[in-house]
All heavy atoms as an XYZ file, in Angstrom:
980
protein
N     129.360     70.663     93.127
C     130.085     71.054     94.247
C     129.402     70.770     95.576
O     128.196     71.045     95.679
C     130.478     72.547     94.196
C     131.205     73.079     95.321
S     131.873     74.834     95.124
C     133.016     74.641     93.891
N     130.023     70.301     96.628
C     129.284     69.980     97.826
C     129.189     71.204     98.713
O     130.007     72.168     98.568
C     130.058     68.880     98.594
O     131.343     69.389     99.023
C     130.348     67.623     97.845
N     128.348     71.206     99.583
C     128.063     72.381    100.522
C     129.290     72.503    101.395
O     129.725     73.643    101.655
C     126.802     72.142    101.374
C     125.731     72.233    100.467
C     126.825     73.237    102.449
C     124.293     72.031    101.114
N     129.961     71.393    101.811
C     131.119     71.563    102.630
C     132.241     72.258    101.956
O     132.846     73.155    102.583
C     131.594     70.174    103.084
C     132.723     70.107    104.130
C     133.022     68.707    104.496
C     134.226     68.760    105.484
N     134.561     67.425    105.925
N     132.501     72.031    100.717
C     133.483     72.682     99.875
C     133.164     74.173     99.800
O     133.992     75.103     99.840
C     133.660     72.046     98.563
C     134.465     70.805     98.649
C     134.679     70.291     97.209
C     135.289     68.878     97.211
N     135.500     68.319     95.866
N     131.880     74.459     99.555
C     131.465     75.744     99.444
C     131.566     76.651    100.574
O     132.135     77.818    100.614
C     129.914     75.818     98.957
C     129.345     77.126     98.719
C     129.955     77.755     97.475
C     127.883     76.963     98.389
N     131.295     76.052    101.818
C     131.466     76.738    103.093
C     132.942     76.960    103.450
O     133.318     78.032    103.925
C     130.753     75.940    104.194
C     129.316     76.046    104.005
C     131.104     76.433    105.597
C     128.432     75.074    104.927
N     133.682     75.995    103.137
C     135.179     76.179    103.396
C     135.906     77.093    102.447
O     137.030     77.531    102.786
C     135.817     74.820    103.520
C     135.351     73.913    104.572
C     136.000     72.441    104.394
C     135.618     74.448    105.940
N     135.394     77.427    101.342
C     135.963     78.285    100.404
C     135.326     79.684    100.332
O     134.238     79.880     99.809
C     135.895     77.714     99.001
C     136.745     78.503     97.970
O     137.031     79.703     98.155
N     137.153     77.834     96.883
N     135.894     80.673    101.101
C     135.248     81.940    101.324
C     135.042     82.711     99.947
O     134.012     83.480     99.899
C     136.071     82.719    102.215
C     137.395     81.990    102.170
C     137.202     80.700    101.731
N     135.797     82.529     99.020
C     135.675     83.201     97.704
C     134.386     82.730     97.001
O     133.636     83.525     96.603
C     136.896     82.991     96.799
C     136.672     83.599     95.403
C     138.129     83.581     97.439
N     134.230     81.329     96.947
C     133.069     80.813     96.395
C     131.785     81.166     97.129
O     130.726     81.424     96.601
C     133.208     79.394     96.113
C     134.203     78.825     95.224
C     134.247     77.344     95.123
C     133.787     79.329     93.711
N     131.918     81.134     98.469
C     130.797     81.368     99.373
C     130.260     82.869     99.082
O     129.072     83.103     99.031
C     131.315     81.236    100.772
C     130.108     81.488    101.787
C     130.692     80.914    103.165
C     130.666     82.151    104.051
N     131.021     81.713    105.362
N     131.109     83.700     98.904
C     130.708     85.131     98.712
C     130.047     85.332     97.462
O     129.081     86.067     97.280
C     132.030     85.934     98.783
C     131.742     87.469     99.097
C     133.115     88.162     99.156
C     132.861     89.459     99.898
N     134.126     90.194    100.110
N     130.457     84.518     96.380
C     129.816     84.639     95.104
C     128.469     83.905     94.986
O     127.585     84.382     94.249
C     130.688     84.009     93.978
C     132.073     84.840     93.787
C     132.985     84.107     92.901
O     132.697     82.944     92.408
N     134.127     84.633     92.651
N     128.298     82.858     95.732
C     127.099     82.031     95.522
C     126.053     82.096     96.685
O     124.855     82.201     96.423
C     127.562     80.485     95.384
C     126.345     79.600     95.196
C     128.485     80.337     94.227
N     126.552     82.097     97.925
C     125.681     82.051     99.014
C     125.243     83.434     99.458
O     126.033     84.331     99.431
C     126.341     81.209    100.128
C     125.354     81.188    101.419
C     126.710     79.795     99.736
N     124.037     83.541     99.903
C     123.635     84.825    100.465
C     122.556     85.409     99.749
O     122.263     85.167     98.622
N     121.763     86.291    100.374
C     120.715     86.978     99.781
C     120.513     88.270    100.546
O     120.890     88.549    101.699
C     119.426     86.299     99.846
C     118.950     85.845    101.190
C     118.149     86.566    101.961
C     119.450     84.614    101.764
C     117.734     86.232    103.226
C     118.981     84.224    103.011
C     118.163     85.031    103.747
N     119.959     89.289     99.872
C     119.699     90.664    100.516
C     118.517     90.488    101.483
O     117.585     89.846    101.201
C     119.333     91.657     99.525
C     120.514     91.958     98.585
C     121.528     92.781     99.309
O     121.308     93.552    100.152
N     122.790     92.476     99.015
N     118.731     91.067    102.703
C     117.696     91.081    103.684
C     116.633     92.106    103.311
O     116.926     93.030    102.585
N     115.451     91.980    103.838
C     114.397     92.978    103.612
C     113.976     93.436    104.991
O     113.951     92.711    106.024
C     113.392     92.282    102.771
N     113.399     94.640    105.048
C     112.726     95.205    106.118
C     111.196     95.270    105.776
O     110.772     95.704    104.798
C     113.184     96.514    106.498
C     112.685     97.133    107.821
C     113.455     98.304    108.275
C     114.712     97.925    108.908
N     115.417     98.965    109.582
N     110.410     94.684    106.769
C     108.983     94.636    106.515
C     108.285     95.410    107.663
O     108.715     95.149    108.850
C     108.428     93.135    106.591
C     109.174     92.380    105.464
C     106.981     93.183    106.338
C     108.811     90.910    105.490
N     107.428     96.332    107.343
C     106.745     97.037    108.407
C     105.168     96.922    108.165
O     104.787     97.005    106.944
C     107.074     98.501    108.419
C     106.424     99.279    109.609
S     107.057    100.972    109.776
C     108.523    100.645    110.751
N     104.536     96.576    109.099
C     103.105     96.391    109.067
C     102.279     97.230    110.028
O     102.782     97.461    111.164
C     102.771     94.915    109.447
C     101.170     94.570    109.191
C     103.534     93.910    108.586
N     101.182     97.792    109.544
C     100.300     98.608    110.278
C      99.154     97.747    110.719
O      98.433     97.200    109.907
C      99.792     99.791    109.499
C      98.846    100.739    110.244
C      99.540    101.495    111.371
C      98.271    101.834    109.257
N      98.888     97.524    112.012
C      97.834     96.625    112.542
C      96.778     97.481    113.134
O      97.007     98.543    113.819
C      98.490     95.743    113.581
C      99.320     94.675    113.069
C     100.678     94.783    113.187
C      98.758     93.532    112.470
C     101.512     93.776    112.752
C      99.689     92.538    111.949
C     100.915     92.622    112.077
N      95.520     97.046    113.100
C      94.405     97.546    113.881
C      94.457     97.075    115.220
O      94.529     95.821    115.444
C      93.056     97.077    113.123
O      91.989     97.438    114.042
N      94.382     97.932    116.195
C      94.558     97.533    117.580
C      93.120     96.948    117.988
O      93.066     96.033    119.014
C      94.864     98.689    118.509
C      95.371     98.234    119.825
C      93.708     99.633    118.688
C      96.062     99.207    120.718
N      92.055     97.134    117.229
C      90.741     96.665    117.577
C      90.654     95.178    117.055
O      90.242     94.307    117.857
C      89.663     97.483    116.889
O      89.890     98.847    117.250
C      88.273     97.036    117.316
N      90.995     94.902    115.857
C      90.708     93.639    115.276
C      92.049     92.771    115.130
O      91.993     91.573    114.984
C      90.083     93.723    113.824
O      91.094     94.435    112.999
C      88.866     94.418    113.888
N      93.187     93.455    115.122
C      94.454     92.791    114.927
C      94.742     92.511    113.426
O      95.762     91.819    113.112
N      93.901     93.012    112.611
C      94.112     92.785    111.180
C      95.199     93.658    110.607
O      95.364     94.830    111.096
C      92.829     93.066    110.418
N      95.928     93.217    109.593
C      96.892     94.006    108.972
C      96.211     95.017    107.995
O      95.471     94.695    107.227
C      97.838     93.162    108.141
N      96.390     96.297    108.223
C      95.755     97.368    107.423
C      96.696     97.742    106.334
O      96.229     98.064    105.229
C      95.506     98.589    108.386
C      94.469     98.200    109.398
C      94.948     99.755    107.540
C      94.376     99.252    110.529
N      98.008     97.802    106.443
C      98.924     98.211    105.498
C     100.327     97.508    105.743
O     100.606     97.139    106.853
N     100.973     97.283    104.633
C     102.170     96.561    104.783
C     103.194     97.189    103.720
O     102.771     97.528    102.634
C     102.120     95.077    104.469
C     103.505     94.358    104.658
C     101.639     94.751    103.240
C     103.448     92.864    104.718
N     104.462     97.325    104.075
C     105.408     97.853    103.147
C     106.758     97.081    103.326
O     107.130     96.668    104.448
C     105.637     99.377    103.315
C     106.654     99.906    102.402
C     106.279     99.664    104.702
C     106.614    101.472    102.251
N     107.358     96.753    102.211
C     108.597     95.956    102.214
C     109.676     96.853    101.481
O     109.395     97.371    100.429
C     108.502     94.688    101.553
C     107.360     93.910    102.255
C     109.724     93.899    101.555
C     107.003     92.579    101.510
N     110.766     97.002    102.040
C     111.909     97.694    101.426
C     113.319     97.072    101.706
O     113.323     96.137    102.506
C     111.977     99.201    101.968
C     112.477    100.154    100.904
O     113.215     99.753    100.035
O     112.072    101.385    101.019
N     114.337     97.639    101.238
C     115.650     97.018    101.469
C     115.944     97.183    103.008
O     115.431     98.031    103.680
C     116.773     97.775    100.682
C     116.530     97.489     99.182
C     116.863     99.186    100.958
N     116.905     96.309    103.500
C     117.022     96.170    104.964
C     117.616     97.433    105.532
O     117.411     97.829    106.681
C     117.961     94.952    105.161
C     118.186     94.704    106.670
C     117.159     94.159    107.333
C     119.410     94.993    107.283
C     117.316     93.836    108.784
C     119.528     94.791    108.575
C     118.492     94.204    109.347
N     118.397     98.260    104.751
C     119.056     99.349    105.253
C     118.179    100.633    105.478
O     118.530    101.645    105.976
C     120.300     99.743    104.456
C     121.363     98.701    104.514
C     122.560     99.160    103.651
C     123.692     98.009    103.742
N     124.788     98.418    103.050
N     116.895    100.453    105.046
C     115.946    101.538    105.081
C     115.584    101.789    106.639
O     115.310    100.832    107.342
C     114.697    101.258    104.348
O     115.098    100.989    102.951
C     113.763    102.533    104.314
N     115.578    103.067    107.026
C     115.191    103.423    108.406
C     113.763    103.151    108.639
O     112.848    103.429    107.687
C     115.581    104.783    108.733
C     115.605    105.102    110.235
N     114.466    105.379    110.907
C     116.594    105.058    111.099
C     114.796    105.523    112.240
N     116.025    105.337    112.359
N     113.308    102.776    109.837
C     111.946    102.533    110.202
C     111.028    103.656    109.949
O     109.948    103.582    109.491
C     111.816    102.052    111.647
C     112.522    100.770    111.930
O     112.870    100.050    110.933
O     112.785    100.427    113.081
N     111.511    104.905    110.228
C     110.660    106.095    110.163
C     110.282    106.310    108.709
O     109.156    106.722    108.404
C     111.340    107.335    110.814
C     110.351    108.412    111.076
C     112.504    107.765    110.007
C     109.212    108.082    112.111
N     111.193    106.018    107.794
C     110.886    106.349    106.347
C     109.700    105.348    105.916
O     108.817    105.757    105.231
C     112.070    105.958    105.489
C     111.907    106.266    104.014
C     113.171    106.095    103.356
C     112.987    106.311    101.870
N     114.115    106.027    101.049
N     109.744    104.086    106.435
C     108.648    103.126    106.115
C     107.406    103.545    106.724
O     106.250    103.545    106.143
C     109.091    101.639    106.490
C     110.272    101.103    105.884
C     110.668     99.806    106.437
C     110.037    101.014    104.383
N     107.433    103.978    107.981
C     106.210    104.351    108.702
C     105.529    105.524    108.124
O     104.303    105.608    108.070
C     106.588    104.653    110.203
N     106.285    106.451    107.475
C     105.687    107.696    106.891
C     104.816    107.284    105.705
O     103.999    107.903    105.304
C     106.713    108.699    106.625
C     107.346    109.387    107.803
C     108.387    110.338    107.563
N     108.796    110.943    108.821
C     110.001    111.464    109.061
N     110.919    111.355    108.118
N     110.302    112.073    110.229
N     105.255    106.099    105.027
C     104.504    105.650    103.959
C     103.149    105.023    104.442
O     102.053    105.192    103.864
C     105.231    104.603    103.134
C     104.399    104.009    102.031
C     106.497    105.299    102.481
N     103.345    104.369    105.616
C     102.047    103.765    106.210
C     101.077    104.769    106.740
O      99.880    104.419    106.988
C     102.396    102.783    107.315
C     103.151    101.522    106.771
C     103.621    100.632    107.931
C     102.301    100.685    105.886
N     101.397    106.018    106.996
C     100.577    107.000    107.503
C      99.382    107.219    106.460
O      98.334    107.621    106.918
C     101.203    108.431    107.587
C     102.181    108.432    108.753
C     103.112    109.559    108.826
C     102.322    107.494    109.742
C     104.048    109.646    109.887
C     103.265    107.699    110.829
C     104.049    108.649    110.824
O     104.928    108.806    111.887
N      99.640    106.921    105.224
C      98.539    107.053    104.240
C      97.367    106.126    104.473
O      96.292    106.285    103.979
C      99.073    106.885    102.766
C     100.052    107.916    102.466
O      99.937    109.071    102.908
N     101.157    107.580    101.739
N      97.518    105.116    105.241
C      96.577    104.075    105.469
C      95.683    104.459    106.618
O      94.720    103.770    107.068
C      97.182    102.612    105.744
C      97.823    102.075    104.538
C      99.134    102.216    104.256
C      96.956    101.291    103.661
C      99.729    101.646    103.162
C      97.538    100.750    102.521
C      98.841    100.827    102.246
O      99.422    100.331    101.238
N      96.093    105.465    107.437
C      95.297    105.970    108.523
C      94.041    106.714    108.121
O      94.162    107.550    107.194
C      96.181    106.767    109.509
C      97.385    105.966    110.123
C      98.223    106.934    110.922
C      96.794    104.898    111.084
N      92.903    106.625    108.883
C      91.719    107.349    108.669
C      91.586    108.408    109.721
O      92.195    108.351    110.776
C      90.576    106.420    108.733
C      90.601    105.334    107.614
O      90.883    105.568    106.552
N      90.287    104.079    108.024
N      90.853    109.454    109.356
C      90.604    110.557    110.360
C      90.091    109.926    111.715
O      89.238    109.042    111.649
C      89.602    111.485    109.636
C      89.797    111.220    108.222
C      90.253    109.826    108.086
N      90.641    110.410    112.731
C      90.202    109.893    114.023
C      91.064    108.780    114.546
O      90.935    108.357    115.724
N      91.878    108.156    113.636
C      92.856    107.040    114.177
C      93.838    107.632    115.062
O      94.137    108.907    115.007
C      93.403    106.395    112.921
C      92.538    105.442    112.198
O      91.425    105.202    112.770
O      92.915    105.027    111.145
N      94.475    106.813    115.912
C      95.499    107.189    116.742
C      96.715    106.381    116.480
O      96.797    105.136    116.352
C      95.129    106.894    118.228
C      93.865    107.758    118.644
C      96.236    107.257    119.226
C      93.387    107.341    119.993
N      97.878    107.106    116.161
C      99.160    106.421    115.875
C      99.907    106.283    117.138
O     100.110    107.158    117.892
C     100.019    107.222    114.840
N     100.358    105.070    117.441
C     101.133    104.780    118.585
C     102.560    104.345    118.211
O     102.683    103.446    117.343
C     100.431    103.678    119.446
C     101.145    103.156    120.673
C     101.026    104.263    121.700
C     100.405    101.897    121.182
N     103.586    104.969    118.673
C     104.872    104.744    118.276
C     105.938    104.854    119.365
O     105.613    105.427    120.413
N     107.095    104.441    119.023
C     108.140    104.503    120.022
C     109.009    105.888    119.883
O     108.542    106.834    119.288
C     109.167    103.370    120.027
C     109.876    103.257    118.671
O     109.785    104.181    117.895
O     110.440    102.214    118.503
N     110.096    105.899    120.477
C     110.922    107.229    120.528
C     111.282    107.720    119.156
O     111.447    108.911    119.047
C     112.176    106.976    121.358
C     111.888    106.706    122.777
C     113.193    106.397    123.535
N     112.849    106.025    124.919
C     113.682    106.363    125.901
N     114.702    107.121    125.727
N     113.309    106.118    127.091
N     111.524    106.737    118.258
C     111.972    107.265    116.837
C     110.910    108.056    116.199
O     111.182    108.866    115.308
C     112.213    105.998    116.008
N     109.599    107.948    116.565
C     108.575    108.700    115.981
C     108.248    110.157    116.568
O     107.412    110.856    116.132
C     107.258    107.934    115.859
C     107.507    106.572    115.209
C     107.822    105.485    115.846
C     107.302    106.574    113.791
C     108.047    104.288    115.132
C     107.387    105.404    113.145
C     107.813    104.279    113.819
N     108.984    110.454    117.668
C     108.669    111.667    118.344
C     109.388    112.879    117.675
O     110.328    113.443    118.182
C     109.174    111.524    119.798
S     108.580    112.992    120.769
N     108.866    113.254    116.479
C     109.354    114.383    115.809
C     108.252    115.265    115.411
O     107.059    114.801    115.125
C     110.077    113.907    114.508
N     108.449    116.554    115.473
C     107.301    117.465    115.100
C     106.700    117.225    113.821
O     105.592    117.329    113.571
C     107.894    118.928    115.280
C     106.804    119.940    115.047
C     105.958    120.316    116.064
C     106.450    120.467    113.826
C     104.992    121.221    115.940
C     105.477    121.362    113.687
C     104.732    121.694    114.596
O     103.698    122.614    114.534
N     107.559    116.861    112.803
C     107.050    116.705    111.452
C     106.039    115.548    111.442
O     105.135    115.589    110.631
C     108.175    116.412    110.537
O     109.048    115.292    110.926
N     106.339    114.419    112.143
C     105.419    113.262    112.121
C     104.124    113.615    112.769
O     103.108    113.310    112.231
C     106.071    112.123    112.839
C     107.161    111.534    112.067
O     107.028    111.138    110.903
O     108.327    111.513    112.562
N     104.217    114.422    113.802
C     102.943    114.727    114.559
C     102.169    115.744    113.661
O     100.960    115.638    113.479
C     103.231    115.407    115.976
C     103.807    114.368    116.921
C     102.036    116.070    116.520
C     104.477    114.845    118.092
N     102.898    116.634    112.992
C     102.236    117.633    112.086
C     101.518    116.832    111.007
O     100.361    117.172    110.642
C     103.336    118.497    111.457
C     102.759    119.333    110.348
C     102.143    120.535    110.683
C     103.041    119.134    109.049
C     101.714    121.445    109.677
C     102.627    119.919    107.992
C     101.958    121.036    108.304
O     101.469    121.836    107.332
N     102.117    115.842    110.318
C     101.503    115.089    109.161
C     100.336    114.300    109.646
O      99.408    114.206    108.981
C     102.479    114.267    108.529
C     103.497    115.024    107.632
C     104.857    114.888    107.742
C     103.051    115.853    106.495
C     105.726    115.629    106.923
C     104.022    116.563    105.789
C     105.261    116.448    105.898
N     100.403    113.809    110.826
C      99.305    113.014    111.367
C      98.166    113.850    111.613
O      96.989    113.574    111.357
C      99.756    112.288    112.595
C     100.620    111.041    112.287
C     101.281    110.501    113.560
C      99.913    109.928    111.573
N      98.415    115.020    112.284
C      97.285    115.967    112.554
C      96.710    116.516    111.275
O      95.445    116.799    111.252
C      97.821    117.132    113.464
C      97.989    116.677    114.917
C      98.290    117.726    115.874
O      98.661    118.794    115.461
N      98.082    117.408    117.181
N      97.524    116.666    110.304
C      96.937    117.139    108.885
C      96.034    116.133    108.360
O      95.099    116.488    107.695
C      98.123    117.323    107.994
C      97.885    118.292    106.912
C      99.229    118.568    106.127
C      98.980    119.427    105.028
N     100.157    119.644    104.184
N      96.113    114.869    108.745
C      95.216    113.870    108.365
C      94.046    113.664    109.423
O      93.350    112.611    109.305
C      95.982    112.463    108.142
C      96.851    112.495    106.976
C      97.515    111.112    106.847
O      98.795    111.077    106.915
N      96.821    110.030    106.821
N      93.977    114.511    110.351
C      93.034    114.510    111.454
C      93.231    113.159    112.331
O      92.268    112.578    112.782
C      91.581    114.458    110.936
O      91.392    115.665    110.158
N      94.386    112.827    112.410
C      94.785    111.625    113.390
C      95.510    112.213    114.612
O      96.143    113.212    114.585
C      95.651    110.727    112.633
S      94.927    109.917    111.215
N      95.371    111.467    115.644
C      96.278    111.822    116.876
C      97.390    110.963    116.956
O      97.561    109.860    116.232
C      95.321    111.663    118.032
C      94.178    112.665    118.145
O      94.505    113.884    117.849
O      93.121    112.314    118.482
N      98.331    111.347    117.837
C      99.592    110.609    117.952
C      99.984    110.441    119.487
O      99.816    111.338    120.178
C     100.664    111.291    117.222
N     100.538    109.190    119.748
C     101.018    108.985    121.151
C     102.376    108.443    120.918
O     102.606    107.307    120.385
C     100.142    107.922    121.909
C      98.733    108.558    122.063
C     100.841    107.762    123.239
C      97.843    107.570    122.686
N     103.437    109.232    121.244
C     104.852    108.847    121.103
C     105.543    109.080    122.365
O     105.362    110.075    123.022
C     105.419    109.558    119.989
C     104.873    109.476    118.597
C     104.736    110.620    117.758
C     104.509    108.287    118.121
C     104.167    110.456    116.540
C     103.829    108.132    116.932
C     103.662    109.220    116.164
N     106.512    108.179    122.717
C     107.466    108.478    123.828
C     108.322    109.517    123.399
O     108.804    109.599    122.343
C     108.077    107.127    124.213
C     108.831    107.235    125.460
C     109.373    105.912    125.973
N     110.125    106.170    127.170
C     110.663    105.116    127.705
N     110.794    103.946    127.180
N     111.366    105.308    128.773
N     108.799    110.346    124.406
C     109.768    111.399    124.072
C     111.076    110.817    123.686
O     111.576    109.865    124.352
C     109.921    112.296    125.382
C     110.893    113.480    125.079
C     111.101    114.150    126.447
C     111.970    113.442    127.415
N     113.386    113.232    127.017
N     111.624    111.294    122.681
C     112.996    110.883    122.218
C     113.995    111.198    123.319
O     113.979    112.227    123.873
C     113.444    111.586    120.897
C     114.568    111.028    120.238
N     115.896    111.492    120.549
C     114.746    110.110    119.287
C     116.722    110.687    119.843
N     116.096    109.871    119.011
N     114.965    110.368    123.477
C     115.972    110.470    124.591
C     116.828    111.758    124.451
O     117.465    112.157    125.274
C     116.773    109.157    124.777
C     117.699    108.845    123.558
C     117.040    107.957    122.549
O     115.796    107.843    122.512
N     117.816    107.394    121.785
N     116.909    112.262    123.152
C     117.741    113.359    122.843
C     117.118    114.673    123.114
O     117.714    115.754    123.214
N     115.800    114.766    123.420
C     115.113    115.884    123.777
C     115.184    116.227    125.251
O     115.300    115.347    126.098
C     113.620    115.768    123.380
C     113.358    115.641    121.922
C     111.896    115.959    121.648
N     111.666    115.650    120.273
C     111.789    116.541    119.357
N     112.255    117.742    119.638
N     111.590    116.334    118.097
N     115.245    117.529    125.543
C     115.276    117.968    126.959
C     113.958    117.725    127.534
O     112.887    117.750    127.019
C     115.558    119.425    126.999
C     117.025    119.852    126.518
C     117.227    121.258    126.576
C     118.588    121.686    126.042
N     118.794    123.190    126.147
N     113.976    117.452    128.863
C     112.804    117.254    129.632
C     112.167    118.605    129.790
O     112.704    119.621    130.073
C     113.065    116.719    131.040
C     113.696    115.335    131.017
C     113.968    114.835    132.370
C     114.527    113.389    132.338
N     114.849    112.846    133.632
N     110.757    118.670    129.568
C     109.986    119.826    129.635
C     108.859    119.692    130.647
O     107.795    120.216    130.534
C     109.426    120.097    128.215
C     110.510    120.378    127.202
C     109.782    120.561    125.828
O     108.798    120.079    125.521
N     110.497    121.360    125.001
N     109.166    118.940    131.692
C     108.165    118.742    132.635
C     107.597    119.997    133.345
O     106.420    120.076    133.641
C     108.701    117.668    133.806
C     108.922    116.389    133.139
C     107.692    117.488    134.931
C     109.419    115.311    134.034
N     108.405    120.945    133.499
C     108.023    122.185    134.177
C     107.023    122.962    133.261
O     106.164    123.580    133.755
C     109.187    123.077    134.523
C     110.073    122.421    135.647
C     111.274    123.361    135.946
C     112.064    122.671    137.004
N     113.377    123.504    137.188
N     107.212    122.807    132.056
C     106.337    123.580    131.027
C     104.991    122.753    130.818
O     104.049    123.363    130.273
C     107.075    123.742    129.722
C     108.240    124.620    129.825
C     108.900    124.773    128.376
C     110.178    125.640    128.495
N     110.858    125.648    127.170
N     105.019    121.517    131.102
C     103.744    120.753    130.728
C     102.875    120.515    131.913
O     103.125    121.013    133.006
N     101.813    119.820    131.611
C     100.774    119.446    132.620
C     101.003    118.119    133.107
O     100.985    117.180    132.356
C      99.440    119.679    132.016
C      98.263    119.351    133.076
C      96.902    119.313    132.262
C      95.891    118.933    133.260
N      94.527    118.853    132.546
N     101.242    117.916    134.552
C     101.376    116.565    134.969
C     100.141    115.779    134.994
O      99.091    116.309    135.362
C     101.826    116.620    136.462
C     103.283    116.925    136.587
C     103.811    115.780    137.513
N     105.227    116.038    137.723
C     106.191    115.109    137.335
N     105.761    114.099    136.776
N     107.356    115.440    137.556
N     100.174    114.595    134.364
C      98.925    113.755    134.227
C      99.104    112.427    134.945
O      98.307    111.605    134.935
C      98.502    113.538    132.721
C      99.668    112.956    131.901
C      98.047    114.967    132.156
C      99.300    112.691    130.488
N     100.242    112.235    135.594
C     100.596    110.987    136.280
C     101.977    111.124    137.003
O     102.684    112.193    136.770
N     102.407    110.136    137.810
C     103.605    110.207    138.451
C     104.871    110.266    137.481
O     105.789    111.024    137.802
C     103.728    108.964    139.349
C     102.637    108.044    138.741
C     101.654    108.935    138.094
N     104.754    109.740    136.353
C     105.912    109.798    135.371
C     105.340    110.249    134.075
O     106.099    110.134    132.964
C     106.464    108.369    135.170
S     107.223    107.660    136.688
N     104.227    110.838    133.987
C     103.725    111.389    132.648
C     103.525    112.893    132.736
O     103.042    113.389    133.755
C     102.396    110.713    132.447
C     102.581    109.168    132.183
O     103.516    108.834    131.601
O     101.629    108.399    132.699
N     103.736    113.506    131.570
C     103.519    114.898    131.422
C     102.963    115.216    130.109
O     103.526    114.704    129.053
C     104.881    115.550    131.723
S     104.750    117.332    131.601
N     102.009    116.000    129.962
C     101.445    116.513    128.646
C     102.103    117.837    128.322
O     101.931    118.830    128.994
C     100.005    116.610    128.707
C      99.254    117.068    127.502
C      99.436    115.977    126.442
C      97.684    117.286    127.743
N     102.792    117.772    127.095
C     103.564    118.928    126.749
C     102.930    119.426    125.290
O     102.752    118.521    124.426
C     105.035    118.728    126.513
C     105.672    120.039    125.998
C     105.684    118.297    127.789
N     102.656    120.647    125.160
C     102.101    121.106    123.825
C     103.238    121.894    123.234
O     103.942    122.778    123.726
C     100.967    122.208    124.060
O      99.975    121.502    124.817
C     100.410    122.664    122.732
N     103.518    121.474    121.889
C     104.595    122.001    121.133
C     103.963    123.151    120.186
O     102.970    122.927    119.639
C     105.253    121.068    120.196
C     106.123    120.039    120.939
C     106.504    120.071    122.227
C     106.721    118.871    120.384
N     107.303    119.057    122.599
C     107.438    118.276    121.380
C     106.678    118.410    119.152
C     108.162    117.163    121.154
C     107.412    117.130    118.932
C     108.204    116.597    120.010
N     104.475    124.256    120.258
C     104.061    125.391    119.444
C     104.694    125.251    118.023
O     105.815    124.767    117.808
C     104.570    126.804    120.024
N     103.811    125.743    117.013
C     104.358    125.744    115.621
C     105.548    126.646    115.477
O     105.490    127.780    115.968
C     103.190    126.103    114.785
C     103.445    126.113    113.290
C     103.657    124.708    112.776
C     102.270    126.706    112.513
N     106.450    126.240    114.735
C     107.743    127.041    114.547
C     107.415    128.217    113.727
O     106.493    128.139    112.909
C     108.801    126.180    113.884
N     108.157    129.288    113.945
C     107.912    130.454    113.052
C     108.291    130.211    111.586
O     107.612    130.712    110.784
C     108.616    131.683    113.720
C     108.218    132.094    115.049
C     106.712    132.579    115.068
O     106.309    133.183    114.102
N     106.002    132.133    116.122
N     109.388    129.606    111.426
C     109.894    129.251    110.082
C     109.772    127.792    109.837
O     110.423    126.996    110.555
C     111.343    129.829    109.809
C     111.434    131.361    110.078
C     111.813    129.420    108.497
C     112.791    131.823    110.116
N     108.999    127.418    108.892
C     108.748    126.033    108.674
C     109.615    125.502    107.507
O     109.855    126.183    106.516
C     107.349    125.705    108.139
C     106.230    125.930    109.254
C     104.889    125.749    108.687
C     106.381    124.959    110.436
N     110.093    124.279    107.654
C     110.898    123.705    106.547
C     109.987    123.545    105.328
O     108.756    123.305    105.507
C     111.358    122.358    107.113
C     111.270    122.361    108.508
C     110.136    123.380    108.826
N     110.511    123.429    104.119
C     109.680    123.326    102.974
C     108.768    122.110    102.946
O     107.730    122.224    102.431
C     110.567    123.280    101.686
C     111.042    124.584    101.261
C     111.719    124.626     99.910
O     111.283    123.863     99.011
O     112.712    125.473     99.763
N     109.244    121.031    103.475
C     108.437    119.765    103.437
C     107.231    119.812    104.314
O     106.358    119.004    104.119
C     109.397    118.610    103.961
C     109.792    118.585    105.274
C     110.664    117.344    105.693
N     110.840    117.305    107.050
C     111.739    117.854    107.696
N     112.686    118.619    107.098
N     111.872    117.613    109.015
N     107.119    120.845    105.249
C     105.919    120.977    106.114
C     105.014    122.100    105.539
O     103.890    122.183    106.157
C     106.366    121.390    107.445
C     107.211    120.409    108.361
C     107.552    120.941    109.642
C     106.479    119.012    108.342
N     105.378    122.723    104.472
C     104.444    123.752    103.887
C     103.506    123.094    102.938
O     103.776    122.313    102.295
C     105.309    124.851    103.287
C     106.195    125.573    104.224
C     104.415    125.890    102.523
C     107.188    126.499    103.668
């Protein structure tokens, strides 16, 4: 069967052509640029789920740098439990807490989050 016939016939195309996409996440060293850890999963997996697996590759004293998706208390908790620090941008869904924090720049504020009184089971 020619490719032209295959492309023009949607029923055959659905059966023969195509492959599942994959999501690849890599943890890089900012010092050397070397890949420290890599994880591959199905395409529909959320980035944060993959990143949490990569936390195991961090050593005490390392600093995790991430975007808004990583700004969750649970991620900071798990990183601090491994003696790592975290720098994440505030998630857009969170309220601004500039008045409660310490101004460290024109657009930067350091906010300390207190430990919740009742912890979810996954944090115990």
